[in-house]
C-alpha positions, 0 to 999 in steps of 0.5 A: 521420590527419587534421588536426584543423583538419578535423575536425568537433567533436562537439555532446557536452557541452564538456570542462572547461577549455580543451584546445588544439584542435590536440590529436590521440589520442596513442600509448601512450608518450605519453600516459603523459607527461601532466602535468595532475592535476585533470580533471572528467568529469560522468557522463551520467545524461539519459534514454535518447535517439534520436540521428539527426542527430548522426554520433556513434557509440558505440565500445563499454565499457571496463572500467577497474580501480580501486583502493580502491574501496567500492561500499557496498550496491548493485552499480552507481552512476553516478560522476564522476572528480575530483582525481588520479583520485578516484571520487565518487558522482554522487548522494550525492558520496561517495568510492568509490575511485580509479584509476591515474594513466595511466587518469587521463590516458587519461580526459582525452585522451577529454575533449579529443578530444571523445569523451563517456562514461557513467561508472559503477562497477559490482561483479565479484563476488557476495560479501556482503562489501562490502570484498572486492567487486572493482569497476571503472570502467565507460566507455561511449565515444561519438564521431565515427566518424573517431577510430576508427583512432587509438583502436584504437590507443591502447587496444591500447597500454594493453591495453584491450578495449572491450566491448558497451555494456550500459547506454548512455544514448544510443541511437546506431549502435555500430562497435567499432574493435577487433572484427573484424566489426561487423554493419551498422546495429547500434545501442547499443539492441541491447543494452538488455533484449530482448524475451525478457528482458521477457517477463512472468512470469505466476503462478497465485495459490493462494488461502489463506484465513488465517481457514480454520481457524475456518471454521464447520460446515455442518450449521447448520439454514436458516431462513426469512425474514420475509415482509417480506423481498423477496430470496431467501436463499442457504442460507449466508444462512439458515443465518446467520439460524439462527446469530443468532436462536439466539445472541439467546437468550442462553447455551446453558448446558444442553447440555455444550459446546454454548457458552463456558459450560456449567452442570454438577453439582460432583463432590459433586452438592451444588451448580452450578457454570459451566465455562468451556469454553474454559480449563477455570475454574469459578465459581458465579455466573451469567456475565453476560448475553450475546445477540449474536456475530460475522458474519466470512464472506468479504468478498462473501458477502452479510452485509448482506443476512443482517443485514437478515433478522435485524432483519426477523425481529424483525416475527415475534417476539411481543411478550412477548419484548420488555421494556418498557424495550427497544424494537425499534429497531436501530442500525446503525454503518457507515464514511460510504462504506458509508451510501449502500450500506445505503440501498439495500440496504434499498430493494432487500431490504425490501417496501415500506413493511415496515420503517421506516428513517431516518438519524442523520447529518449534517443529518438526526439523531434529536433524541429518543427518541420520534421512534424510536416505530415506527422499526425501524432508525436507520443512523449513522456511526462518525465521528458516534458518535465526535462525540456522545460526545466532545460530549455523552457519555451524553447523546446519543441513541445513548448515552442510548437502550437499543437492541433491537440495535446492529450494527457493519458493518466492525467492524475499526474498532474493533480499536485497544482505547485508541482513542475510537472502540473506547470510544465504540462499547462504551458503546452500550446494548443486550443484542443486539450483533453485529459484521460483518466480514470481516477480525476478524484482520488481524495478530494475536489481539489485533485480536479482542479489541476486536471481543470487549469490544464484544459483551461476551462475558464473559470475554473482553470482559476484555482481562487474561482473553484475554491470560491464556487466549490471548495468553499461551500463544502468547507462551511457546511453546504455540502449539497450545494457544493456537490450540486455544483460540482456535478453540473460542472462535470456534466458539461466537461466530462465523460464518465461510464461504468464498466458495468455497462460495458463488460462482463460481470465481476465478482470482488471477494475479501478473504480474511485469514487467521495467523498460526500460532508462530506468525502470531508470536512474530507478529506480537513481538512486532507490534509491541516494538511498534508501540515503542517506536510510536511512544517514541515518536510522540514523545520525542522533540525530534519528530522526523527521526521518530516518524521515520522510525514509526514507518518501518515498525509499521512496514515490518507488521505488513511484512509479517501478514504475508511473510509470516515472520519478521524477516532479516531485512527488519530491526528487531530492537527498539530504536535508540533516541538521540537528545539532539540532531548532532547525536542521531546518527545520520549515515548513508547506510540508515537512510538507504534503508530508510529510502528503502522501507518507505517505498515498501509502504505502499507508494511510489517514491515521488521527486518532490519537484518533478512528481514524477515516480523515481523509476519513471525519471530514471528509466526514461533518460537512462541515468544511473539510479540515483536520488538525493535525499535531505535530512528532513527526508525531502526526495529529489531526483538527480535532475531536479536536485541539479535544477537551478530551479530548486538550487535553494529550495530543497527543503522547508528548513533554515539553514538548508538541510544537508542531503546525501545521494542514494540508489534507488535501486537497492531495495534489497529487502525484497531479496533478504527472504532466503527460500529453501526448496524443501521449505513445506511450511509457507505463511498463512496467505501463500497456503491460501493462495496455493489452495485456491489455484490449485481449485481452478480448472485447467485453461483459468490463468490468474494474476497475483498482485503484490507491493513486495517482490519478496512475497512474489518470491515466496508464492513463486517458491510454494507454486513450484513445489506444487507444480504450478506452471507460473511466471514472474514480472517485478521491478528487477526484470528489464522492460524487454524481458517484461513484454516477452513474459506477458506475450507468453502469459497470454499466449501459452496455455501451460502457464496458469499464473502470472506473479506480478508487482504493483509497480510493474503492472498497476497501470496501462497493461491488457492482461485479459487472458486472465480472469481471475487476480489476487491481490496479496495485501491492501494498499494504503492508496486504494486506487492502486488496488483498483488500477491493478485489478482493472488489468483484467477486467477491461475492454477485450475481458469475455468471461466474468472476471473474479478478485480476491483480497488478502487479509489477515484478521487482527492486524495492522492490515485493518487499519490499513482499509480504514486508511483507505475508507478514510482516504487519508494519505497516510505516508504524505502527512506522516512526512510533513513536518508542516501538519504537526497536528495532523501528523500526531493525530494520525500516530495517536490513531495508529498506537490505537490500532497496533493496540486493537490488534494486540488484544 
């Protein structure tokens, strides 16, 4: 063997301590006599790197048996070896077991001889019983090729054999000294997941309408629109006009079983009684007047034009049908993001000067009833209505005037019956009341009750009656009867048609991808941290802080699925916990970050008072984008926070928690990713996106949706590097500039791709210039996905539509889909201190999912 003095030392990490430089690899008989009992072998967790200049090679991987090992829920973990061969997690610091003393001395010898190592502990069995799992210490060895012969002898004497190096952190030549024949130029990267194992799994989704049971009959007569309507109505829109005209005439009492109520003679023919055709109940008093209903056509069916046609129909209604106290003005309440869309639709679909419309919003408001003379339509927003209700109550024009008709667009905004939005909107005075929404039922029948309350559909406008007749039967197991009652009720009050009846075919695909090795390691590291956080949350007496940490760690896992690494905006250390609330650091910076990351989990930041998205509230009032967060994580917009209505009920805690002012627009996490125009290795999802877009024929426009601006930024950089013309709209783009970008995307044939944030483009927009849509990650709420994809599959679309949803296999994204399927509101449940048993159950399920992603 060559003397040590002539051997080159490697450039790898130097060993701990000061070993003698003339130490040689010793045969087995001498290895066992080493006396040192303490070594420190930090594991290598660096990203995979291409090592060209070094003479180091990889010798292979050893599987060393462990003693009393406990790997925990995951099947793999990077580790360190410390005192007397004890194995500790390099992430959490938890003790994972130990190795025998002879193996301790062997690893110390490797360290002394400048042989670098990747250390990890891995499960060798599939038992679900953690305590019965067998574990091994996996040691991947790197060093100078001159050591090969000596290493071979040492390992032979120890009855240890080198395996192929799966999971190596360095891309170097691989030469196994125990192998009979080593192929030339074989590298550790040859054992990374191969292209075959990374093949994209594409499955076509059969689109199932969850409301198909409530689809309306197709035998409704068609009514031609007023001459004031310029646009041509589709047959289903003419049917909608017939349905609405009929409903505005009031209850159809004379025809048996034709409405919620029927007028019948009692058995003795001595008096009349009114029969409830839903429950069978009878009463002798006529039900209160009802003129209105629910338009719940699938998203993209042209509900806005249908409502415009109804308003225009007033012009051909004879004057004697309107009471003296009733004006002909219709109030339309919309989300702020749809205000411009309604203005555009009115201008496009109505003949010039046929109907007069105005806005009651921002600085342009109607100040008196007199100004409504000659006005057919008033457009306002949910935040405007809520603000005026809080400030002036019934003295406000919106609530003091008796409108001819009131229409709520995107009526699911009032689904929370206890929210101020629902309470305020129900106080608007009008006998003709319409709720327009493509998603009347998102999670449960209870979503519908607030809408029934708004349209005043007696008796189901009363929550108690709705619960007695429908919800209670569901809970008692009478599911079939409850569903039949709900179907009968909605068949009278609601009109819903599916897109499949009126639009070109839509093909939905799920494209399942696999991480490359670098991404997989980053994900594993983050998953291990997430498990630590979940375990701490389940063990902590201060649940809320633990839950927030858990949200952040789950958020990190979802981000890695898109970005391929743990971005700089995410903690890389396990959370530290305090024994009492006073010791917990509740500071502005920490809560600002908590606010940002909670938003990034996939839901809008809604005010607990008015229930409006924070972006909508601030955009509507032109206020500085600030909100208030209590220490128990209750979020309030500035308007509600300063309102006397909520002054003493900002949270449910006793005493009341302190609150802190935070900035809504600070979401710096989206911009933390530093992009480089020279970057070649984009993440797996981004590569798949670019590859698919490159294959599309000229003239085909596509939209790429993501919740995170950082994902859109990275996709933008990749498309630019591939010379694919694209434009981008996210939360940082002002409203006016957004309209300009949308117009350019529609009209400029050279722009093939629109990158669009879900917060800016999930609701109301018409983007039928595109026929292909990509969703970069699954959302907790499936309705958000469908709203986004419906931007291109709607009236005006003339070509077949294709949608592609990207997912990473064996990751937290599978759990997100499970949450979708169960329709469980993940974040609302997790953040609610009043449902601790349900919350803990959800945490347990989350922990199981993260564990599965590590196996």
